[in-house]
N, C-alpha and C positions, 0 to 999 in steps of 0.2 A: 350959681348953679349950673353944675354940667349937665347937659343932654346924651341919656344913654338909650340906644337906640334898642327896638324891643328886642331883638334877637341877644342880646346880653341880657336882657331882662329873665327870656327863656332858659338860658344856660344857667343863671342863678337859680332860677327854680328847681331846675332839675339836680343842682349840686346840693341844695336845703333838701328836698327829698331824700335822696341819696342818705345823707347826715342822719337825717330823722330816722329810716329805716335801719341803721347802722345801732341808734341807740335804742331801738325797740328791738333789737335781737333778731332782725329780719335779714336772712342770707341773701344777697344778689347776685346771682350767677348770669355772669356775661358770656355771651357764646359770639366767641371769632370766627367769620363768617370768610375772612382773607387768609387763605393757607401760606405758612412762612415758606422761604425759598428752603430752610433746611428741609422741612416734609417733602418739598418738593423733588430733593435730591434723594433724600432715602427714598421715598416711593418709585423712583427711576432707576435705581440698583436692583440688577436681576438676583431672585435667591435660588432659581433653579437653573440648571441648562437649559430647560423647555422654555423659561422666561426669558431666557437670553437669544434664543432664536427665532422664538413666536414673533417679532415685530419687524424681522429681517424676510423680506418677500421679493424674491425678484422680479422686476417689472422694467420694460423698455419705455415705458412713457416718463415724460419728465416731471421731476416733483414741482415744477412751478405752477402755479394756480393763482387766478387772478382773485386779490382782494376787493369784494364790491364795496366794502365801507371806505376803501381806499381815497375815492374820486367820487361825488358826487355830480348831478346834475347842473347843479347850480355853478361847481368849481371848475366845470371843464368848457374848453372854450370850443368845441366844435360844435358841429350843428346839432340840435334836437332828434331830428331824423336819424342822424347817423350813432348818436349816441342810445336810441330806442333800438336799433338792429343790434347794435354792440351788447346792448341788455338783455335781449330776446336771446342770442346766439350762447350766451353765457347761462342763461334760464336752462335753455333746451339740452344740454350740454350736462349740466347739473344732475335734469330730470332722468336723461340717459343712464346716466351713473349710479341714480338711486335704485332704475329701474333694473338692473345688471351690470352689480358692483363689480363681478367676476371677470370683465368683459376687457381685455388688455389687449394691445398690440400685438399680432401675431410676429414672431421669430423664426428666421430657417434655421436649423442645426444640421448639420451633414452628416451622415450614418457613415461609418468605418467600409472600407471597400476593399476585399479581397485582391483587386485588381492593383491596388497602391504596393501589394508586396512584390511584385513583378518589376518595380524601377528599380534597378542597380543601385543606385545611390543610397535608397531607401531599405531595401530586402535584409540587409544584413541586422536591423535594429527593429523594424516596426512588428509588430503585432497587435493583436485582440487585444480588447481592458476588459477586465471581469465588471467593472463597473458601467457594461451597456455599452448599446452601437453608438454611441454619441463620443465616445473616445478611445485614444490609439495608446498602445502602452511602449514604450522606448527601452528595452533589453541594455543600453546600455546608461542610460540615467536612471533607471528601476522608477520609474514614474510613469504616472496617467496625464494625458494630455488631452484636451478637447481636439474634436476630428474636423476636418477641414485639409485640402491639399495644401493651401496656404499655409495654413498652419503648420504645418508638417513640413515644409519647406523652411519655416522661420525656425522651427527647434531646431532643424539641421545646421543652418547656420549659426545659430547661438552658441556664444563663446561654452556656455557648461557644457553642453552637446560635446564640441570638438576636442573638448579638455578629456572628459570621460572616452571618446573615441580612441587619443590619442596614448590614454595610459593603461587602457585595459588592455592587458595580458603582453604589454609591449615587451618589459624589462625580460619576463620568462620567455617569449618568441624569441627574442634577441641571441639566446641561449642556443636554439635550436634554430642552427645553420646548416644542417645537413641536406646535402641533394646529393642524388646517383642511384647509385646499385647499394641495395642493402642487403645480407646473407643472411637466411635465418640459420644458425647455426645446429649442427648435431649434438648431441652427447654419448660418446664411446663408453661401454661398461666390458667389465672383465668378464671374462667367458667363466663363469662359475655359478653356482648356484643363488647365490646372494647378490649377483649382478652388482658390485657397486661399479661406483665411477671409477674409469681408468684416467687419470691424470695423466699418466707419462704419454698417451696420445694427443694430449690436445696441443702441445708443443709444435709436435711436425705437422699437425692439420691447420693450425693457424700459420703456420709459414706457407702452406701449398695456396690457401686463400690468397695471404700476402703476395705471394710470387706471382698468383693469376690479377692482382690489380684491384680486389675488395677493399675497399673503402669504408664498409659499414657493416658491423657485426649487431645481429639482434639473438641474444640471448634468452634459453630455456621458453621457448615459445611452442608451438605443435610439433614441429619437426627437431627440435628439443627435447623431447618429451618431458617437458617440466611440468606438466600436471600427474606424472611420474615419480617425480623429486619430493621428496621430502623439502622442509621450509629451510633447515640448517646444510642440507646438500645443495639447493640452489643460492644458499648466501657463498658456499664454499668456490662454487661454479665462477661465482659473479667477481669473487676477488683474485679469481686465478687470472680470468678472462682479463682485468681491468688492469692488472700489472702487462699482460702481453699486448692489449690495444695502446695502451700507455707507450709503451716501447715502439710500436710499428706504425703509431699515428694513424689508430684508426678509430672512427667513431663509434662508441658503445651505447648499445641500447638492451635493455631487460624486461623479459615480461615477468610482471609480477602477481597477473590474475590466476582465475580457476582455482583458488582454492577457498577455505573458509576466511571470510572477512578478517580476523582478527590478525591471521598469516599474512594477507595481503599488505595490511597496513604494516605490519611489521617488515618486510620486505622492501616495501614503498620507503620505509624510512632509511632502510641500512643504503639502500641506492640513491637515497640523496646524503647520506652522510659520507659515499665515497666518490661524490660530483660525479655522478654517471651522466652520461647525456642527455636519456630522457627514458622513460618508464612507462610501458605498453601495459594496457589492462585488457584484460576478457572479462566476462562477467560471472557470476556466481554459477556454475555448470549444475548448482542442483536447485539453487535457488534463484530460476532464471528470472529477468525482470519481464512484467507483462507487456511494457511499452515503451518507449523513447523515453517517456518521464522519468519512468521508473529505473530506469537506465542512466540518466544524468543523477538522480538520487545518489545511486550508488557510488559513481566516479566522484560526485560531492563529498562525500562522506571520505573515502580516500584523500583528497585533495586539501582537504581539512589538517591534515596531518603534514602533507608536504607542499612548502608553499613554494619552494625555490627551484623546484625541476620541472621540468615539461613532462605532459603528459598526456599520450596518445589513446586511441582507443582501438584493438583491431577487431575489426567485423569480418567474422569468419562463418556465416551460417549453415554452411554445410557441416562445420564442426561442432558451432554451439547450439544450432536447431534453433535460431531467433530470425526465422524469416520474415516474422511480423515486425520489425524495427524499421519504422522509417527513417532513415538515414537523414532524408532533408530536412524533415520536422527535427531530428535531433539535432542538427548543426546548428538550425534556427534558435531552437529554444536554448541550447546551452550557451549562447553568446550573450557575454556579459555575467553570467553564471559563476562559471570558474575560469578564474583568471591565468591559471595555467595549464589549462586543457590549448591544446598547439595543432592538434590532426588527428585523421583516420587512417590505418591500414586498410584497405578496401580488398581482401579476399575473395573476390566473386567474378565469376566470367561477366558480369552484367555489365559492360562497356558502360552503357549511356547511365546506369546508374551512378557509378564510379563519377562522370565526365559532370553530372548534374552538380554533386559534391564538390569537386575542383573548380567548377566556376563560380560556386557560390557565394565565398568570402576568401578570393585568393592571399589577398594581405593578411589575413589572419590565421589561415588553418593550411597546414600541408596536407595532401593527399598522396598516400602510395598506394599503387595498383600491384597488388600481392601475388597475383596468378601470371603462370609462364605463358598459358594457350592466348593472351591478349596483349600481350608485350607489346609486340609491333603495332597497335589498333593503338595501346594506351600512349606510345612516346609520340605517334603523328598525332594525335589527338591533344597533346602538348603538356601530359606527365612529364615531370621532371625528377620524380622519385619512384622507383623502381623495387616490388622485393619480389624476389622468386626463387623456390627451392632448386630449381636448373640452377642457381649461382655457384651450389655447392661444388656441382660437377662439370659445367660450363659457362665460367665466368666470361671467357672470352667472345663466346657466341652470344653473350647479352649485350657484351659492351658493343660487339659488331654491328648490330640491331639498332642500337642507341647513335653511335656514330654514324652510321651509313643516313639514317633519317637524317640527322643534323647537317650531312652533307648532301642530302637531296639525291641520294644514290639507292632510288625507291625499290630496282628488282633486286638489289643485294640484300636490301634488309628484307627484303619478302623470302628470296632465298635461305638466308638465317636462320627468319622464323621457323619455316618449314622444316628445315633439319630438327630445330629444337624442337619441335612439336611431335617429329618421327621418332626424338630419342626419351622425350618423357610418354611417351604413348606405352612405347617399349620398356620401360622402367616398370610404370606403374600397374601396366597390366600383369603383372606378376603377383598382386597382392597386396597387403595393406601400403598406403603411401610413405608412413615413416619406415617402415623393414625395406621396403624396395629403393627406398633413398639411399639409405644406409647399405645396403647391399651395392649400390649402382658407385658411391663414394670410395666403396672399399676395392671396386675394381679399377676406379680411375687415378686414386693414389697409391694402391697397393698397401693401405693401411688397414688393418684388422679391428673395422670400427662396426662390422654388419650386426652385431648383437644387438638388441633390445630387449627392455625391462618389462616383463609381466605385465599386465594380462596380451602383451602383444606379441608376436610369434616371429621370431626368427626365421629367414629363410633357410630351406634346406641347401646343402652345397650343389646338387643338381641343378636346383631352380638357377642359383646364380650362375653356375657353368651357362647355362642358356641363354640368360641376359647378356652375359658376357659374350656370347658367340652374336648373337643379335645385334650387339652394338657396334660388334667390328665390321657386320655384315652393313650396316648403312654407313659407315666410316667416320663412326663418333672415335674409336681409339685405331 
């Protein structure tokens, strides 16, 4: 007879009771208190976005917590007094945590500082972030990053940022290599009621400019009465001048703005098809931009249709009445947004404002100084691109100012500037800028180009004679 322990007798008794209950049709409900691994995995899977992020909370504290059951007093070789001291520390830490569960280790996060924008290497691409004061925005990478001067310089040295910096508008900018004097040409009209474009006079006029050493041509701008021309006339003029500039090796730019948006887009696409050197934009003269961001949006719409041709903006507040446009903010915010944008023509006497625009990001943007009165100051300040209406009549005088500054002959440059100012004052004092300019060109070239299109008014013959005598008196002719 084998001996059976009492534990086996207890198990046999439970099985017999179970069989007996089955025979008596009594259902036994077993409750499994141990949760299976499969159920654990299912419960861990988040069902909603809220569940997904609810368990993730930022903390600077360590995830490590000592397990009190891991070692007991009897298992440790340390003295009892030391073990008791460690235990008391753990209990105190647990008590503090229970009393104040939200208490966390404080971390310092730096806020965005406006003074960072004055750092030359940072200024072209950094700006405030819409996500709050603890972030900065990179215009090149088009992303937001955590603030901190160290983080800014780390980001600047990152390969991704350097790649964006080198690729942003580099291919388009390489196409715009013009530097020097740019002439805003006039448009000759027939002396008739319809004032049609007189294409016969364009050839001799272009020959005069080429003989005077003019290397850059700007078509259909304010001086060219572009806003008084129809879309078809502006296209025909561009095609005519394109052949001339190609033959005479002159750089051709065309102003396509100051018209309804659809017409502007049409003319821009036409200029790109001809492979013109660059297009110049003026804003819609009726629906004027409210601020510089609105102006950027306007340029962006046009650039979406012309990806391969450089775009410049003509800042002419006296004509467009856009005195409230902050050009520094404009150049900062347009950086990285429009790859084909390459610069600004600055037609204002505010040399300081123009100089700020010039030095803002000289590697990416070219800035033209577009007024005759400050030509000497502009060249002396470092401007290499000059546009002036006087280049139509006195290009050699403008060229002399540039060359004298280059050679260090300051007094000669000043004399040339004073003579240029006298000539301009005696021309513009006789009426509207366009009408008086065309009259002066007719005096200098003997070409009948003085006619303007309505609503502008052509100067009377007596006024033109008076202008001729005055120019002869000061030694211009």
